[in-house]
Each structure stands twice: as C-alpha cells, then as structure tokens.
N, C-alpha and C positions, 0 to 999 in steps of 0.2 A: 469911392470904393476901390478902383484899380490900385490906387497908391498903397491901399491897405493889404491887397492881394500880394503884392509884391514883397510884403514883408513876412509873409507866411513861412517863406523857406528859411527865415533866419531864426524862427521859434526853437527854443530848446524844447525837450520832452516834457519838463515840467510846465512850462508855458502852455503848450499845446494841448496837454491833458487837462489843466485848468480851464482853458478856452472851451474844450471839448464839452465838458460838464455843464459851463455856463450856457453855451448854446443849446444842449440838450434840455436844460431846464427851461429855455425859452421856446424850446420846440422849434428852433431855427434850423430847418433842414438844409438850407442852402449854406449856411455857415458850417454846419456838420460837414457837409460834402467838401467844401473847400479845404476844411482843416485835413480832412482824410486825404483829398486829392493831391495835397502840397506836401504830405509828410514824406520825409526821406524814405527811398526804398532800398531794401537790403536784400543780400541772397544768402540763406544760411543752410549748412549741412546739418544733419541730425538723424537721430534713429528713425527707423521706418515709422511712419505714421500711425499704422495700425497697431504695432507694437507699444508704443507710446500711449495711446489712446486707450486703449485696453487696462494698461497699469493705471493711468489716471482715472478711469471710470471705475476701477476697484477701489481705489483710495476714496472717490467721492461716496461710493455705496457704503463703505465703512463707515465713513463720517456721519452719513444720515442714519445709518444703523444705531451707531453709538449715541446720537442726539436722542433718538426715539428711546432707547434704554435708559437714558439719563432721566428722561421725562417721566418713565414709569417709576424708576426710584425714588424721584421727587414727590410723585403722587403717594407713593407707600409711606414715604417718611412723613408727609402731611398728615395722612390717616393716622399714623401712629401718635403724633402730636395731638391729634383729636382725641385718641383714646386717654391721653394723660389729662387733658384739660376739661373734658366734658364729664358731667355727672349723670345726665339724662340718658336713660336706656335707649331710647330711640336715636339720639345723637351718636352714642357708643356703636350702635347696630350699623348705623349709616358708615360711619368710619370702617368699621369691620369689612363691609361691603366694598368700599373704595380700596381698603388694603388688599383684599382678596382679588379684586378686579385689577389692579395694578401689577401684583405678582404674577398673575395670570397673563396679562400682556407681556411681561418681561420675558415669562418662559416661552409664550407663544413666538416671541420674535428670536429667541435663542435657537429655536427650531427652523425657523425660516433661514436663519443665518447660517445652520449647518446644510440645509437644502441648497443653498446658495454656493458654499464652499465645495459641496459634492458636484454641483454642475459645473463648476471651474474645474473640477479634479485637482483641487488644491486642498491641504488638510486644514480644517478650522483652526487647529492648534498653529499651524505654521501663519496663516493670516493674521490670526489674533495677535500674535507675538510681534510680527513685523511692523503691522499696523497699530501697535500700542493699543489694543482694545481690552485688555485686561479688565476684568470687573472690578469695582471698589470692593473695600471691605463691607462698606453699607449694604450692598444688595446681599452678599453672604449674611450678614447679620440678620436682615430681614427675613430673608427666606428660612434662617435657622429658628426666627420666632414662631413660626407656624401659626399661633394664635387660635389652635384647634380648627384651621380652615383647609389646610392642604390644597392651595390653588393648583388647580390643573392648568395646562398651556391653554391660552386662548386662542382657539382655533382661526378666529376671525383676524385676530391681530396677525398671527402667523401667516394667513394667506395674504393680507394686505402688504405686510412686510417683504413677503418673498416676492409678490407682484413688482412692488417698488425696486427692489433690489435688481431683479432680473430686468426689468426695463431700463434702469440706469446702464446696464452693461450692454444693452442691445444695439 
C-alpha cells in the first residue's frame, strides 16, 4: 500500500475525482482520506465569502423555486389532458380538482417568491429577470383558461415555499 500512496501526488484531477467516487461507492473512508490528504493544496484570492455565499444561495433558492413552479405547471397540463380524454363525469371532476390545486399551488408559490424578494429588499422583477425565471406561456395560458374555478393562492404551498426559500438563504 505504501507504494500506492506515493503515486497519489501524481494523480491529475480527473483521475483523483474518479478514484474518489469509486472509493465513496465502496465506502472506503481510508482511501477517501488518502485521496483528500494527498491532493495538492493551493491558495486563492476571491470575493468576500459572505457576499459570494449570499449570491449563490439566492441562485439556489431561485432554482428550487423554478423547479416547484414547473411541477405545478406540469400538474395543471396533465389535468388539462385529462379533460380532453375522459368522458366520465367523475374523472373530469377529478381533473378539475387537480387543475384547480395546481394553479393554486403556483399562485401560492408566486406570493412566497414576492415575500422572499421583499425580505431581501430586491424587487421581484429584478430577480426574475436576472435569474431568468420568466414564466412560460403555458402557465399564462392555463391561468387564462379559468375553467370556471378561479383558483385562489394555496396558502399552505405559499407557507412551505416561503419557509424553504428563507431556510436556503439563512
């Protein structure tokens, strides 16, 4: 094993990363420690860590927000497909409930995003533009359909989303 350890300092980054994940898959803690301990050390200069971390956390929160919104849109689209393929009144009613819930969740998440932006003292419009969170035409179309439901924002979804976004930047 000693001969092998002497070779660790010759590994390039790709080799070291591959060996790291292979050792992790085997749950070989000693190997992981050797790989990390023999990794070349460098010194870097950069932006203040608190500033950089805050920016990154806002990006992370935006990504999670966007994924949740996309899930709500997909749910609404699937319910709309149900409207088109089902003949049974019970199935159509179930689709209407799913559609209504998905739009409510989406609207609740929008309110949570606005609360999040207000807390940061950055306009929602600014963050939406910078982080490329513009809504798709699909959600605008779905909301415009109304389907006689006029979904209200889901307060539970709003609270969950707000808590998640707030936790990410804490």
